[in-house]
Structures are given as structure tokens and as C-alpha cells.
N, C-alpha and C positions, 0 to 999 in steps of 0.2 A: 644821951644817955648811956648808963655804963654799960660796959660787955666785957666780954672773955677778951684777952690779949690775940688769941686765934683768931676771933669772928674781925676784929679791928686788923688785923694781918692779912686777911682775906677781901676785906674793905677796900684798903689801901692797894692791894694789888689789884683788885678789880677796876677801881679808880685809874690806877695805871693804866693798863689794859683799854681802858676807855679812853683814855685819851690817846694812846698811839692808834688805835682803832679810829677815829674822829667818832664815835659813840656807835659803831657797828656792835660793839661789845657792850652791854650795860646792863646789870644787874638790877637798875630801877625799871624795868620792863614788867616786872611781876604783874602791875594790874592790867596788863596788855595780855600776859598769859593766864589770866584767872579768868578775862572776860571771854577770851575763845575756848573756853573748857579743858586749858590743858594743865591746870591748877590741881592742887588738892582735894580740889570740889570734884571733878572729874569731868566729863567730856557730855560735849555738848554738838548737834549735828546742824545748827542752824548758824547764819553770818550775824552777828549782835547788830544791832541798830547804828547808823551811823553817830548818833548823837551820843551814845554810850561809850563809842571807840572814841569820840573827841574827847570827852568827860576822863577815859581812861589816860589818852595821849597826855592829858596835861598835867599827870603825875608822873611822867615819865622824863628821866633826863640824868644822867650821870651825875652832872655837876649839881644835882640839889641832894647830895647826899655826900656828908665828908666824916673823915674819921680820923683819930690822933689813937697814938698809942700810949702818951702818958699821961695823965693815967689812961687806959681804953676806953674809948668810948665812939659813938655814930651821933651825928646829926643830920637832923633834914631839914632844909631851908624853906621849905613851903610843907605845907599840911599834908598827910594823906601819901607821901612818896614811901612805898614799900620795897622791899628787894626780895630777891630771888637767887639764892648764890648756891643753885645747885650746878650751875654751870661754869663754876670754879671750885668749890668747897670739895670736891670729891678729889680732885687733883691735889687739892692741897694737903686734904688728907693722906693722900696716898704718898705723896711725899714726906711728911711727917712720918707718918709708919716706917717707910723704907730707911731714914735718918736714925730713927730710932732702934731698928733692927741693927744698921752698921755700928751703931755706937755701943750693942751688947755685944758685938765681934760675929753677927752674922753676915758675913758679906757678902754670900752667895743667897740672895734671896728672890721673889717675885710677890711683889703687893699687887693686890687687885681691888678696886673700890668701886662699885657698882659701872663697872667697864673702863673704870681708869686705871693702867697699869705702869708701874715703875720697877724697872728691873736693875739688880747690881749683882756683879760676876756672872757666875753662869750656872747651871743647871747640874742635877748629880752627873749626868753623863760627861760633863766637862765642856758642853758647848753653851754658846750665849743662848739665852731662853728664847724662846720663840712663840709669837702670839698670831692666830689667826684672826683676819679680819672678814665679817661674812659680808656675803655679798649682798648689796643694798636692794633687795627684790622683794615682794610683797608675800611670796611664798615662804621666804626665809630660808630657802637651801642653798649649800655651797658655801664655800670661802673663796671670797673674791682675793685674797693675796694673804700669804704669811710672811713675817717679817720678823727679821732676828733681833732682840734688843739685848745690849747690854752696857750699863750708865746709860739706859735711856727712859723715857716716859711716852707712854702713847694715851692718846684719849681721840674716842672719835664719836661722830654723832652724825646721825640723818633723818631723812623725812618719812622712812618707809615702814616705820611704825605706829610713830604717836600723831597721827593725822585723822583728819574726817572729810568726807568728800560731801558736796553741797551742790546740787545742782550739773555735777559733772564736772566742778573743781575742784581739787584738792588742797586742801588747807592744813600745814602741819605746826607742830611746836616750836619751830625756829621762825622766830619772829623778830624783823627789822624793826627796832625801836624807832 
């Protein structure tokens, strides 16, 4: 089906990363993300039934989503495959905005989209941009580290906010496809 050039680029980059990671990164994990309650429908507090997990897994697999640029399009090789590009699209948008700012002459800038950062040049004080990385604790207090960014990008994710506990075990939004 036809898509924007940008979405086709994101899908092709996701496929490349999936191949490089042996499938550890996979945008087609969407059915499992939704089943476990980490999608747009909201959270749940129960472990999904085994049969539902098996059904969702049957629709997961990065090789089941193909992309092309000319003309830009996506194709599912089996019915029911869906994608969640939130793990890559914010970084893609951050990079695109940074490139646009550089193109219009703003050599010194810091772009943030949903926690993904891209720094170019220096801040107003003439030093590299600095970013704090939050301590990965349940109470969300403190900064674990501060990093300097110049001509660099940074993206983090953790399991300390987006999770649920069931019978003493913690389940997070980071799902192994």
C-alpha cells in the first residue's frame, strides 16, 4: 500500500536494524505490545492467555514487512502484520529536524522529540550541549549521568516507568519479539 517517502525510509531503516540485530529489534512486535497493554489502548494488569500470546506471535516477524522507495510503499507478506515505529520514528524525526535547521543556517541547535535528542554545534555559552540521563528508579529522582553532545544523538529507554506488576513479577514495555 502507498505510504509517504518518510515512512518508507523509516521502514527500510527498521528492517536494516532488524537484520543487523538478528531480529532483536522488530517494529512488527506491535501485536505483542498491544496484547501486553503497552499500546494505545492502555495498560492492563494481567498476563495475557498463552493462546493469545501464540496468536500475536504468529503476526510478528520483521521479514513479514517489506518496503520500497519508488514509489514509496509497504507490503505485508502475511495478513494481520502491524508495525509500531515508535522505537525508531522519533529518532528519525529528530534527525530530520536537525538537518532542516542546519540547512536554514542554524548550525548550533538541540532538537528533542519525545526524549530523543540530536545536538549540533554548541549552546549559547559556547560549550557542547549537555543532557541529563534520569536515574532509572521507580521514584524518578535524580540524574544518573550528564553527557556532552556535539554532532551526536542520544536516545534512551528503560523499564522503570512503563511496566506493570503481576504476582510479584514485573513486566515492561520492552518486549523481546
